[in-house]
TIDRENSE-92276 format. One record per residue (C-alpha): residue in one letter; chain; x, y, z. Coordinates in pm, 1 decimal, decimal comma. Example, Ala and Ser with C-alpha at 12.3 -4.5 7.8 and 13.67 -1.06 7.14 Angstrom:
rest: A | kette: A | xx: 1230,0 | yy: -450,0 | zz: 780,0
rest: S | kette: A | xx: 1367,0 | yy: -106,0 | zz: 714,0
END
This chain:
rest: X | kette: A | xx: -301,4 | yy: -4350,9 | zz: 3534,2
rest: X | kette: A | xx: 55,6 | yy: -4266,0 | zz: 3489,9
rest: X | kette: A | xx: 15,9 | yy: -4282,8 | zz: 3115,7
rest: X | kette: A | xx: -276,3 | yy: -4039,2 | zz: 3118,1
rest: X | kette: A | xx: -65,6 | yy: -3793,6 | zz: 3329,5
rest: X | kette: A | xx: 219,0 | yy: -3814,6 | zz: 3088,4
rest: X | kette: A | xx: -8,6 | yy: -3748,2 | zz: 2787,7
rest: X | kette: A | xx: -163,6 | yy: -3449,5 | zz: 2954,9
rest: X | kette: A | xx: 173,2 | yy: -3305,2 | zz: 3024,5
rest: X | kette: A | xx: 296,0 | yy: -3362,6 | zz: 2659,5
rest: X | kette: A | xx: -25,7 | yy: -3202,1 | zz: 2502,8
rest: X | kette: A | xx: -5,8 | yy: -2894,4 | zz: 2738,8
rest: X | kette: A | xx: 371,8 | yy: -2858,0 | zz: 2671,8
rest: X | kette: A | xx: 306,4 | yy: -2855,2 | zz: 2291,8
rest: X | kette: A | xx: 37,7 | yy: -2585,8 | zz: 2337,0
rest: X | kette: A | xx: 260,1 | yy: -2366,8 | zz: 2534,5
rest: X | kette: A | xx: 541,9 | yy: -2390,4 | zz: 2278,7
rest: X | kette: A | xx: 288,7 | yy: -2284,4 | zz: 2003,0
rest: X | kette: A | xx: 165,0 | yy: -1994,1 | zz: 2223,2
rest: X | kette: A | xx: 510,6 | yy: -1873,9 | zz: 2274,5
rest: X | kette: A | xx: 590,9 | yy: -1861,8 | zz: 1908,3
rest: X | kette: A | xx: 267,9 | yy: -1651,8 | zz: 1838,3
rest: X | kette: A | xx: 311,8 | yy: -1397,6 | zz: 2127,3
rest: X | kette: A | xx: 248,6 | yy: -1033,4 | zz: 2061,2
rest: X | kette: A | xx: 565,8 | yy: -826,3 | zz: 2085,1
rest: X | kette: A | xx: 677,2 | yy: -494,0 | zz: 1971,6
rest: X | kette: A | xx: 934,6 | yy: -644,7 | zz: 1752,4
rest: X | kette: A | xx: 687,3 | yy: -858,6 | zz: 1581,6
rest: X | kette: A | xx: 453,7 | yy: -554,6 | zz: 1538,7
rest: X | kette: A | xx: 707,9 | yy: -317,9 | zz: 1383,2
rest: X | kette: A | xx: 965,9 | yy: -539,6 | zz: 1216,4
rest: X | kette: A | xx: 761,9 | yy: -805,3 | zz: 1043,4
rest: X | kette: A | xx: 483,2 | yy: -785,1 | zz: 795,5
rest: X | kette: A | xx: 236,8 | yy: -978,0 | zz: 1002,7
rest: X | kette: A | xx: 27,2 | yy: -670,6 | zz: 1084,1
rest: X | kette: A | xx: 81,8 | yy: -470,5 | zz: 771,3
rest: X | kette: A | xx: -238,1 | yy: -372,5 | zz: 566,3
rest: X | kette: A | xx: -262,1 | yy: -258,4 | zz: 199,2
rest: X | kette: A | xx: -190,0 | yy: 101,1 | zz: 157,0
rest: X | kette: A | xx: -461,6 | yy: 342,5 | zz: 66,8
rest: X | kette: A | xx: -398,9 | yy: 706,8 | zz: -52,7
rest: X | kette: A | xx: -320,5 | yy: 974,8 | zz: -59,1
rest: X | kette: A | xx: -650,7 | yy: 1039,1 | zz: -228,7
rest: X | kette: A | xx: -713,6 | yy: 1362,7 | zz: -413,1
rest: X | kette: A | xx: -1060,5 | yy: 1482,8 | zz: -558,4
rest: X | kette: A | xx: -1044,7 | yy: 1599,7 | zz: -906,2
rest: X | kette: A | xx: -1173,8 | yy: 1950,5 | zz: -987,6
rest: X | kette: A | xx: -1552,4 | yy: 1945,8 | zz: -979,8
rest: X | kette: A | xx: -1566,8 | yy: 1632,7 | zz: -751,8
rest: X | kette: A | xx: -1665,9 | yy: 1388,9 | zz: -1018,4
rest: X | kette: A | xx: -1376,7 | yy: 1163,1 | zz: -939,2
rest: X | kette: A | xx: -1088,6 | yy: 1107,2 | zz: -707,0
rest: X | kette: A | xx: -734,4 | yy: 993,2 | zz: -768,4
rest: X | kette: A | xx: -518,5 | yy: 763,2 | zz: -532,7
rest: X | kette: A | xx: -180,7 | yy: 579,9 | zz: -551,4
rest: X | kette: A | xx: -194,7 | yy: 196,6 | zz: -611,3
rest: X | kette: A | xx: 84,7 | yy: -46,2 | zz: -629,8
rest: X | kette: A | xx: 210,6 | yy: -85,1 | zz: -1000,4
rest: X | kette: A | xx: 197,5 | yy: -434,9 | zz: -1138,4
rest: X | kette: A | xx: 454,3 | yy: -344,3 | zz: -1394,9
rest: X | kette: A | xx: 708,6 | yy: -206,4 | zz: -1135,1
rest: X | kette: A | xx: 679,5 | yy: -366,8 | zz: -795,3
rest: X | kette: A | xx: 732,7 | yy: -129,9 | zz: -507,8
rest: X | kette: A | xx: 632,7 | yy: 169,2 | zz: -732,1
rest: X | kette: A | xx: 288,3 | yy: 338,2 | zz: -781,3
rest: X | kette: A | xx: 43,7 | yy: 430,0 | zz: -1054,8
rest: X | kette: A | xx: -208,8 | yy: 710,5 | zz: -1010,9
rest: X | kette: A | xx: -559,8 | yy: 564,3 | zz: -1049,4
rest: X | kette: A | xx: -880,1 | yy: 745,5 | zz: -1099,4
rest: X | kette: A | xx: -1211,6 | yy: 641,4 | zz: -969,0
rest: X | kette: A | xx: -1547,3 | yy: 785,6 | zz: -1085,2
rest: X | kette: A | xx: -1737,7 | yy: 906,9 | zz: -788,5
rest: X | kette: A | xx: -2083,6 | yy: 784,3 | zz: -901,5
rest: X | kette: A | xx: -2003,2 | yy: 439,2 | zz: -1058,9
rest: X | kette: A | xx: -1678,9 | yy: 356,6 | zz: -902,5
rest: X | kette: A | xx: -1528,7 | yy: 284,2 | zz: -1231,6
rest: X | kette: A | xx: -1144,5 | yy: 265,5 | zz: -1214,6
rest: X | kette: A | xx: -906,4 | yy: 391,9 | zz: -1484,5
rest: X | kette: A | xx: -534,6 | yy: 412,0 | zz: -1501,2
rest: X | kette: A | xx: -454,6 | yy: 781,3 | zz: -1497,0
rest: X | kette: A | xx: -72,3 | yy: 784,5 | zz: -1480,2
rest: X | kette: A | xx: 126,4 | yy: 475,1 | zz: -1514,0
rest: X | kette: A | xx: 446,5 | yy: 422,6 | zz: -1314,0
rest: X | kette: A | xx: 614,0 | yy: 398,6 | zz: -1656,3
rest: X | kette: A | xx: 539,9 | yy: 756,4 | zz: -1732,9
rest: X | kette: A | xx: 730,2 | yy: 855,3 | zz: -1406,8
rest: X | kette: A | xx: 1068,0 | yy: 719,0 | zz: -1540,2
rest: X | kette: A | xx: 1332,1 | yy: 1007,0 | zz: -1550,9
rest: X | kette: A | xx: 1550,8 | yy: 1029,7 | zz: -1854,6
rest: X | kette: A | xx: 1841,7 | yy: 806,2 | zz: -1825,0
rest: X | kette: A | xx: 1686,1 | yy: 605,7 | zz: -1551,2
rest: X | kette: A | xx: 1537,1 | yy: 250,7 | zz: -1568,5
rest: X | kette: A | xx: 1303,2 | yy: 274,0 | zz: -1267,2
rest: X | kette: A | xx: 1016,7 | yy: 511,6 | zz: -1196,8
rest: X | kette: A | xx: 1011,0 | yy: 772,0 | zz: -927,8
rest: X | kette: A | xx: 882,1 | yy: 662,9 | zz: -591,3
rest: X | kette: A | xx: 565,1 | yy: 857,1 | zz: -524,2
rest: X | kette: A | xx: 479,9 | yy: 936,0 | zz: -171,5
rest: X | kette: A | xx: 242,1 | yy: 1215,3 | zz: -225,8
rest: X | kette: A | xx: 114,3 | yy: 1429,3 | zz: -524,5
rest: X | kette: A | xx: -90,1 | yy: 1732,5 | zz: -589,3
rest: X | kette: A | xx: -303,2 | yy: 1836,2 | zz: -891,1
rest: X | kette: A | xx: -253,4 | yy: 2195,0 | zz: -1007,4
rest: X | kette: A | xx: -550,9 | yy: 2375,3 | zz: -1159,3
rest: X | kette: A | xx: -549,2 | yy: 2415,0 | zz: -1535,4
rest: X | kette: A | xx: -766,1 | yy: 2649,5 | zz: -1757,3
rest: X | kette: A | xx: -967,0 | yy: 2353,1 | zz: -1889,4
rest: X | kette: A | xx: -1030,0 | yy: 2218,4 | zz: -1532,8
rest: X | kette: A | xx: -856,1 | yy: 1882,7 | zz: -1588,5
rest: X | kette: A | xx: -557,3 | yy: 1946,1 | zz: -1374,3
rest: X | kette: A | xx: -203,2 | yy: 1829,7 | zz: -1417,4
rest: X | kette: A | xx: 42,9 | yy: 1670,7 | zz: -1180,6
rest: X | kette: A | xx: 286,7 | yy: 1901,3 | zz: -1011,4
rest: X | kette: A | xx: 636,2 | yy: 1759,1 | zz: -1070,6
rest: X | kette: A | xx: 869,4 | yy: 1729,5 | zz: -763,9
rest: X | kette: A | xx: 604,1 | yy: 1730,1 | zz: -495,0
rest: X | kette: A | xx: 702,2 | yy: 1485,1 | zz: -213,2
rest: X | kette: A | xx: 879,5 | yy: 1234,6 | zz: -433,6
rest: X | kette: A | xx: 1129,1 | yy: 994,9 | zz: -278,1
rest: X | kette: A | xx: 1404,5 | yy: 807,4 | zz: -466,7
END
């Protein structure tokens, strides 16, 4: 009987230690990557609404973004602006895009407006 009691105490003690390590705290929510999800956006529709563009993590430059275009009907994905195209002269790293806008052009394709909400 005594052995059973000791085993029960050991087992419940182990579970309470594990529960303490996985408690939800403000520090854990805001200062760890435990609850982060993948980023989406900002998304912008192209002129005419046939596609939209969005920022996605660059494979070539970790922590930087490419501008990707998705066809609205098919969902086909294409690289529109590589992070490599966003490297200022004299620098080795692309600009860090946080937001972007397309300016209308006479041919309706649009072009990126430089300097719009870009962080370094």
